[in-house]
C-alpha positions in Angstrom: 77.8 26.5 -102.2 74.1 26.1 -101.5 71.3 26.0 -104.0 70.0 29.4 -102.9 73.4 31.1 -103.3 74.1 29.5 -106.7 73.9 31.8 -109.6 70.8 31.0 -111.7 71.3 30.5 -115.3 68.6 31.9 -117.7 66.2 29.3 -119.0 66.6 29.4 -122.8 63.2 27.8 -123.4 61.4 30.5 -121.3 59.9 33.4 -123.2 61.3 36.8 -122.4 59.5 39.1 -120.0 58.7 42.6 -121.3 58.8 45.8 -119.4 56.9 48.9 -120.8 59.3 51.8 -121.1 57.2 54.5 -122.8 55.8 55.6 -126.1 56.1 58.1 -128.8 53.5 59.4 -131.2 53.5 60.9 -134.6 50.5 61.6 -136.8 48.1 59.2 -135.2 50.6 56.4 -134.9 51.7 55.5 -131.4 54.9 53.4 -130.9 55.1 51.6 -127.6 58.6 50.7 -126.4 59.4 47.7 -124.3 62.5 46.1 -122.9 62.7 42.4 -123.3 64.4 40.5 -120.4 65.7 37.1 -121.6 69.4 36.3 -122.2 70.1 40.0 -122.0 68.2 43.2 -122.5 66.8 44.1 -125.8 64.5 46.9 -127.1 61.2 46.0 -128.7 58.6 48.3 -130.2 55.0 47.9 -131.2 53.3 50.3 -133.6 49.6 51.1 -133.3 47.3 53.1 -135.6 45.2 55.0 -133.1 42.5 55.8 -135.7 41.5 52.1 -135.8 41.1 51.4 -132.1 37.7 53.0 -131.5 36.1 50.8 -134.2 37.1 47.7 -132.3 36.2 49.0 -128.8 39.8 49.1 -127.7 40.5 51.8 -125.0 43.8 53.6 -125.3 44.7 52.7 -121.7 44.5 49.0 -122.7 47.1 49.3 -125.5 50.3 48.8 -123.4 49.0 45.5 -122.1 47.7 44.4 -125.5 51.1 45.2 -127.1 52.9 43.3 -124.3 50.6 40.3 -125.0 51.5 40.6 -128.7 55.2 40.5 -127.8 54.8 37.6 -125.5 53.0 35.5 -128.1 55.6 35.8 -130.8 58.9 37.1 -129.7 62.0 35.0 -129.5 65.3 36.6 -128.4 67.0 36.3 -131.8 64.0 37.4 -134.0 62.4 40.7 -135.1 62.1 43.4 -132.4 59.7 45.8 -134.2 56.0 44.8 -134.4 52.8 46.3 -135.7 49.5 45.8 -133.9 47.4 45.0 -137.0 43.8 45.6 -137.7 43.3 41.8 -137.8 44.7 41.5 -134.3 42.3 44.3 -133.2 39.4 42.5 -134.7 40.4 39.3 -132.9 40.7 41.1 -129.6 37.2 42.6 -130.2 35.8 39.2 -130.9 37.3 37.8 -127.7 35.8 40.7 -125.7 32.4 40.0 -127.3 32.5 36.3 -126.4 33.6 37.1 -122.8 30.7 39.6 -122.4 28.2 37.0 -123.8 29.5 34.4 -121.4 29.2 36.8 -118.5 25.6 37.6 -119.5 24.8 33.9 -119.7 26.2 33.4 -116.2 24.0 36.2 -114.9 20.9 34.6 -116.4 21.6 31.1 -114.9 20.0 30.5 -111.5 22.5 30.3 -108.7 20.6 27.6 -106.8 17.4 25.7 -107.1 14.3 27.5 -105.8 12.7 25.7 -102.9 8.9 25.2 -103.3 8.5 26.0 -99.5 11.1 28.6 -98.8 10.7 29.0 -95.1 10.4 25.3 -94.2 13.9 24.9 -93.0 13.5 27.3 -90.0 9.9 26.9 -89.2 8.8 24.5 -86.6 5.6 22.5 -86.6 3.2 23.5 -83.9 1.1 20.3 -84.1 
């Protein structure tokens, strides 16, 4: 049997991968559902209070990815499978966005190359 045809065993040290399967919503609380793919399939949920997200500059279309990131940071196959995206986590995300924006602004302000004192000297020829 070759290495390619050998059945691959799951790596127990690897974190599970999460596939977004949908959401439900009741009274301003949205519950995102994911399927964890590790040693088997397991359902995970992340609850988000939608009233809090505008205050932290979080767009509703970003929530599935943020919830998946939350699951990837802390989920182990045998642990809890229901999570809450807390206000502290929203605050932390907003701070990361602010830092990234500030760094982008600093990059825009930095000169890309040194200005030459005589800008056309490289292509001009001397007539003397």
